[in-house]
C-alpha positions as CSV (number, residue, x, y, z in Angstrom):
1,X,120.1,19.6,61.5
2,X,120.1,19.8,57.7
3,X,117.2,21.6,56.0
4,X,117.1,21.2,52.2
5,X,120.3,21.4,50.3
6,X,122.2,24.2,52.0
7,X,120.4,25.1,55.2
8,X,121.7,24.3,58.7
9,X,119.4,24.9,61.7
10,X,120.3,25.6,65.3
11,X,118.9,22.9,67.6
12,X,118.5,25.5,70.4
13,X,116.7,28.5,68.7
14,X,115.9,27.0,65.2
15,X,117.7,29.9,63.4
16,X,119.0,28.7,60.0
17,X,122.4,29.2,58.3
18,X,123.6,28.7,54.7
19,X,126.9,27.1,55.8
20,X,127.8,24.6,58.6
21,X,130.8,26.9,59.6
22,X,128.4,29.7,60.3
23,X,126.2,27.5,62.4
24,X,129.3,26.4,64.4
25,X,130.1,30.0,65.2
26,X,126.5,30.7,66.2
27,X,126.5,27.7,68.6
28,X,129.3,29.2,70.6
29,X,126.8,31.8,71.8
30,X,124.5,29.1,73.2
31,X,127.4,27.2,74.7
32,X,129.0,30.3,76.2
33,X,132.3,29.7,74.3
34,X,134.6,32.7,73.9
35,X,137.8,31.4,72.4
36,X,139.2,34.8,71.2
37,X,140.7,37.2,73.7
38,X,141.9,40.8,73.6
39,X,145.7,41.0,73.8
40,X,145.5,44.1,75.9
41,X,142.8,43.5,78.6
42,X,142.1,39.7,78.1
43,X,138.4,40.3,77.5
44,X,137.0,37.2,75.7
45,X,134.8,37.1,72.6
46,X,132.9,34.5,70.6
47,X,133.9,35.8,67.2
48,X,137.4,36.8,66.1
49,X,136.0,39.9,64.2
50,X,134.6,41.2,67.6
51,X,138.2,41.3,69.0
52,X,139.3,43.5,66.1
53,X,136.4,45.9,66.8
54,X,137.0,45.8,70.6
55,X,140.7,46.7,70.1
56,X,139.7,50.1,68.8
57,X,138.6,51.0,72.3
58,X,142.3,50.7,73.3
59,X,143.9,52.1,70.1
60,X,141.2,54.9,69.7
61,X,141.1,54.0,66.0
62,X,138.0,55.4,64.3
63,X,137.9,54.2,60.7
64,X,134.3,55.1,60.0
65,X,133.8,58.9,59.4
66,X,130.7,60.9,58.8
67,X,130.5,62.4,55.3
68,X,128.7,65.5,56.7
69,X,130.7,66.6,59.7
70,X,133.8,64.3,59.4
71,X,133.4,63.0,62.9
72,X,135.0,59.5,63.3
73,X,133.5,56.4,64.8
74,X,135.0,53.0,65.9
75,X,132.1,51.0,64.5
76,X,129.8,51.1,61.5
77,X,126.8,50.9,63.8
78,X,127.8,54.0,65.8
79,X,128.2,55.9,62.5
80,X,124.7,54.8,61.4
81,X,123.1,56.1,64.6
82,X,125.1,59.4,64.4
83,X,123.9,60.0,60.8
84,X,120.3,60.2,62.1
85,X,121.3,63.5,63.7
86,X,121.8,64.9,60.2
87,X,118.9,63.2,58.5
88,X,116.5,63.8,61.3
89,X,115.5,60.1,61.2
90,X,113.8,58.8,64.3
91,X,112.8,55.2,63.7
92,X,111.7,54.4,67.2
93,X,108.3,56.0,68.1
94,X,106.1,55.7,71.2
95,X,102.8,54.1,70.5
96,X,101.2,56.1,73.4
97,X,102.1,59.7,72.6
98,X,103.9,59.3,69.1
99,X,107.1,60.9,70.4
100,X,110.0,59.5,68.3
101,X,113.7,58.8,69.1
102,X,116.8,58.0,67.0
103,X,117.8,55.1,69.3
104,X,115.9,52.1,70.8
105,X,117.3,52.7,74.3
106,X,115.9,56.3,74.2
107,X,112.5,55.0,73.4
108,X,112.7,52.3,76.2
109,X,113.6,55.0,78.7
110,X,110.7,57.2,77.5
111,X,108.2,54.3,77.8
112,X,109.2,53.8,81.4
113,X,108.0,57.3,82.1
114,X,104.5,56.3,80.9
115,X,104.7,53.2,83.0
116,X,105.6,55.2,86.1
117,X,102.7,57.6,85.4
118,X,100.1,54.9,85.1
119,X,101.2,52.5,87.8
120,X,103.7,52.6,90.6
121,X,105.1,49.2,91.7
122,X,108.3,48.3,93.4
123,X,109.5,45.6,95.7
124,X,110.6,46.2,99.3
125,X,111.7,43.2,101.3
126,X,109.9,41.0,98.6
127,X,106.5,42.7,99.2
128,X,104.9,44.5,96.3
129,X,103.7,48.1,97.0
130,X,101.1,49.3,94.5
131,X,100.1,52.7,95.8
132,X,102.0,55.9,96.5
133,X,100.3,56.3,100.0
134,X,101.6,52.9,101.1
135,X,105.2,53.4,100.0
136,X,107.6,54.1,102.8
137,X,111.2,53.5,102.1
138,X,113.2,52.0,105.0
139,X,116.4,53.8,105.8
140,X,119.3,52.8,103.5
141,X,117.1,50.9,101.0
142,X,116.9,51.8,97.3
143,X,113.7,50.4,96.0
144,X,113.5,52.4,92.7
145,X,115.4,51.1,89.7
146,X,116.2,52.5,86.3
147,X,114.7,50.3,83.6
148,X,117.7,50.8,81.3
149,X,120.7,50.3,83.5
150,X,119.2,48.9,86.7
151,X,120.8,51.6,88.9
152,X,119.0,51.9,92.2
153,X,117.7,55.0,93.9
154,X,116.0,55.9,97.2
155,X,113.5,58.4,95.7
156,X,111.3,58.1,92.7
157,X,112.2,61.7,91.7
158,X,115.9,60.6,91.5
159,X,115.0,57.9,89.0
160,X,113.2,60.5,86.8
161,X,116.2,62.8,86.9
162,X,118.5,59.9,86.1
163,X,116.4,58.8,83.1
164,X,117.0,62.1,81.4
165,X,120.6,60.9,80.9
166,X,119.3,58.0,78.7
167,X,116.5,59.8,76.9
168,X,118.6,62.9,76.3
169,X,115.7,65.1,77.5
170,X,117.6,68.3,78.5
171,X,115.8,71.2,80.1
172,X,118.5,73.5,81.3
173,X,119.7,75.9,78.6
174,X,122.7,78.2,78.5
175,X,121.7,81.8,77.7
176,X,125.1,82.5,76.0
177,X,125.4,79.6,73.5
178,X,122.1,77.8,73.8
179,X,123.7,74.5,74.8
180,X,121.3,72.4,76.8
181,X,122.0,70.2,79.9
182,X,120.1,67.5,81.8
183,X,121.1,68.9,85.2
184,X,121.3,72.5,86.5
185,X,124.6,71.7,88.2
186,X,126.0,70.8,84.7
187,X,124.8,74.1,83.3
188,X,126.4,76.0,86.2
189,X,129.7,74.3,85.6
190,X,129.5,75.0,81.9
191,X,128.9,78.7,82.5
192,X,132.4,78.9,84.0
193,X,133.7,78.5,80.4
194,X,132.0,81.8,79.4
195,X,132.8,83.8,82.5
196,X,136.4,82.5,82.7
197,X,135.6,81.8,86.3
198,X,137.9,79.4,88.1
199,X,136.4,78.9,91.6
200,X,138.3,75.7,92.5
201,X,141.8,76.6,93.7
202,X,144.8,74.3,94.4
203,X,145.9,74.8,98.1
204,X,149.5,74.0,97.1
205,X,150.2,76.3,94.1
206,X,147.1,78.4,94.1
207,X,146.3,77.6,90.4
208,X,142.6,77.9,89.6
209,X,140.3,75.5,87.8
210,X,136.8,75.7,86.4
211,X,135.7,72.3,87.7
212,X,136.3,70.2,90.8
213,X,137.2,67.3,88.6
214,X,140.1,69.2,86.9
215,X,141.4,70.3,90.3
216,X,141.3,66.7,91.5
217,X,143.4,65.6,88.5
218,X,145.8,68.5,89.1
219,X,146.4,67.6,92.7
220,X,147.9,64.3,91.7
221,X,150.9,66.2,90.3
222,X,151.6,67.3,93.9
223,X,150.7,64.1,95.7
224,X,152.3,61.8,93.1
225,X,149.2,59.7,93.0
226,X,148.9,57.6,89.8
227,X,145.6,55.6,90.1
228,X,145.6,54.3,86.5
229,X,148.1,51.4,86.1
230,X,148.8,49.2,83.1
231,X,148.1,45.5,83.8
232,X,150.7,44.4,81.3
233,X,153.8,46.4,82.5
234,X,152.7,48.0,85.7
235,X,153.4,51.5,84.5
236,X,151.1,54.0,86.2
237,X,149.5,57.3,85.2
238,X,147.6,60.2,86.7
239,X,144.9,60.3,84.1
240,X,142.8,57.6,82.4
241,X,143.4,59.1,78.9
242,X,147.2,58.7,79.5
243,X,146.8,55.0,80.4
244,X,144.6,54.5,77.3
245,X,147.3,56.1,75.1
246,X,149.9,53.9,76.7
247,X,147.8,50.7,76.2
248,X,147.7,51.5,72.5
249,X,151.5,50.9,72.4
250,X,150.8,47.4,73.7
251,X,148.0,46.9,71.2
252,X,150.3,48.2,68.4
253,X,153.0,45.7,69.4
254,X,150.7,42.7,69.8
255,X,148.1,43.2,67.2
256,X,148.3,40.4,64.7
257,X,147.4,42.3,61.5
258,X,147.4,45.8,60.1
259,X,147.1,47.2,56.6
260,X,149.9,48.6,54.4
261,X,148.6,49.9,51.1
262,X,145.5,47.8,51.6
263,X,147.6,44.6,52.1
264,X,147.5,42.7,55.4
265,X,150.7,41.7,57.1
266,X,150.5,39.2,60.0
267,X,154.0,39.4,61.5
268,X,156.6,42.0,62.4
269,X,159.0,40.6,59.9
270,X,156.5,41.4,57.2
271,X,156.7,45.2,57.9
272,X,158.5,46.8,55.1
273,X,158.5,50.5,54.4
274,X,157.6,51.1,50.8
275,X,160.0,53.6,49.0
276,X,159.0,57.2,49.8
277,X,156.1,56.1,51.9
278,X,155.1,56.5,55.6
279,X,153.7,53.1,56.6
280,X,153.7,53.4,60.4
281,X,150.7,55.4,61.5
282,X,149.6,56.5,64.9
283,X,146.3,54.8,65.9
284,X,145.3,57.8,68.0
285,X,145.8,60.8,65.6
286,X,146.6,59.1,62.3
287,X,149.9,60.9,61.9
288,X,152.2,58.7,59.7
289,X,155.9,58.0,60.0
290,X,158.5,56.2,57.7
291,X,160.4,54.7,60.7
292,X,158.8,52.7,63.5
293,X,161.2,54.3,66.1
294,X,159.7,57.7,65.2
295,X,156.2,56.4,65.8
296,X,157.2,55.1,69.2
297,X,158.7,58.5,70.1
298,X,155.5,60.2,68.9
299,X,153.3,58.0,71.0
300,X,155.0,59.3,74.1
301,X,153.1,62.6,73.6
302,X,149.7,60.8,73.8
303,X,150.8,58.7,76.8
304,X,152.2,61.7,78.6
305,X,155.6,60.0,78.9
306,X,158.6,62.4,79.4
307,X,161.7,60.2,80.1
308,X,164.3,63.0,79.6
309,X,164.8,65.5,82.4
310,X,166.9,68.7,82.7
311,X,169.8,68.2,85.2
312,X,169.4,71.8,86.5
313,X,165.6,72.2,87.1
314,X,164.3,68.6,86.6
315,X,161.8,69.8,83.9
316,X,160.9,66.7,81.9
317,X,160.7,66.3,78.1
318,X,159.5,63.8,75.5
319,X,162.7,63.9,73.4
320,X,166.4,64.1,74.4
321,X,167.0,66.9,71.9
322,X,164.3,69.0,73.7
323,X,166.5,68.8,76.8
324,X,169.5,70.1,74.9
325,X,167.5,73.0,73.5
326,X,166.0,73.8,77.0
327,X,169.4,73.9,78.6
328,X,170.1,77.1,76.7
329,X,167.7,78.9,79.0
330,X,170.1,78.2,81.8
331,X,173.4,78.6,80.0
332,X,172.3,81.6,78.0
333,X,174.1,80.0,75.0
334,X,173.1,81.6,71.6
335,X,174.6,79.5,68.8
336,X,172.6,81.0,66.0
337,X,173.9,84.3,64.5
338,X,172.5,86.6,61.8
339,X,174.9,86.9,58.8
340,X,173.7,90.5,58.2
341,X,173.9,92.2,61.6
342,X,175.6,89.5,63.8
343,X,172.8,89.4,66.3
344,X,172.7,86.1,68.1
345,X,169.8,83.8,69.1
346,X,169.3,80.8,71.3
347,X,166.9,79.1,68.8
348,X,167.0,78.7,65.0
349,X,163.3,79.6,64.9
350,X,164.1,83.0,66.5
351,X,166.8,83.6,63.9
352,X,164.5,82.8,61.1
353,X,161.9,85.2,62.4
354,X,164.6,87.9,62.8
355,X,165.9,87.5,59.3
356,X,162.5,88.7,57.9
357,X,163.3,92.1,59.4
358,X,166.1,92.5,56.8
359,X,164.1,91.2,53.9
360,X,161.2,93.7,54.3
C-alpha cells in the first residue's frame, strides 16, 4: 500500500518504509521466509546481513572493540550493552522499587521476583493453584517455570536460585579476590584457583584437576572419545572449542566476501597478496600471513590438529619441522656448534643463548 510519495506500508502490521525493497525484506518476516543460509551450519535467515553477523559465531571474529578495556565483540549491540559497565548507565528501571539494570532481560527477571512475592500461581494438570497451602507437587512434575527462559523446576526455591543467573544477583563473595558468584558451589570451585588444590584425580594417569569438568575433558584422551564432530567433513574432536576452531576453516573457505585493504573480493581468484603485505588473517586471533598455506598451517593450532607424529614415541606435532627437531631428543644429535669454544647444541635457540656467555 502506497502512502504519499515515498512511503510503503505493511498490510500486516502497518509499519511504513521509504522504499519498496525494504518493505519486501520486511514482509519475509511475516511470511516466515528465510532465503539466506549459513554455509557452515545451514541455519537460515531472513536478511543476508544477518548471515554475515551469524558467521562470526563460527569464525570467532570480533570486529567491535571497547575503547576503554579493548575487549572485542561480534556485534555492535553487544558492545553497546558492554559499554554500560564503564558508564554505569542502567536504562531499565523497576517501577516498583526503582532498582535499575543495564539490560532489559535483567529487569524482566527482577520483576518476576515481585510477581512471585505478591501472588503465587502455577498450573498443575490444567488446574490453577493460587495459594501456597494448596500447592502440592505430584512426583516427577515441574510446575514452576522461569519467566525468562521457560526452564521448569520442581521447587519454587529452585526458580529463585536459577533467576540469579539472569539478573546477575550474586551473593557469594571470594575473600581472596572479592569476585562474586551466584552459587556457593561455584565459589568453592573458584577457591581451588587460589589454593592450587586439585581434588579431582584421573584414575588412569593420576593427574589432578581443579574442576570435575576439566577431569571429564581430560579422560577423553584416554578413552579416545570425541563427542564433537563436524557435520561437513565428519572430523571429530574432544572439546567444543576445537570443533569451533575447525569450523572456522570451513567458514574461511566458503565465505563469499572478505576485506583486503578495505576492498571486498567475492571469489578465491580475486585473492591477491599486495606487495609486502600480509593479507590472510586468522579469524580467531587476527594474526596475519602473506601466504594462504601458512594461515592454514596456523589454524591447526586453534583446531588442535597434529597430523605429524614421531616414529619413535608417537608424540604428535602441528608441523613436520617440529617432528624433525623433536627427533634429536631420541638421537642425541647436536648439529649447532659454538665457533668460540666448540660446544655443541641440539637447538639453534640453545646456541644463541650460549653465545651470550662469551659476549658478556
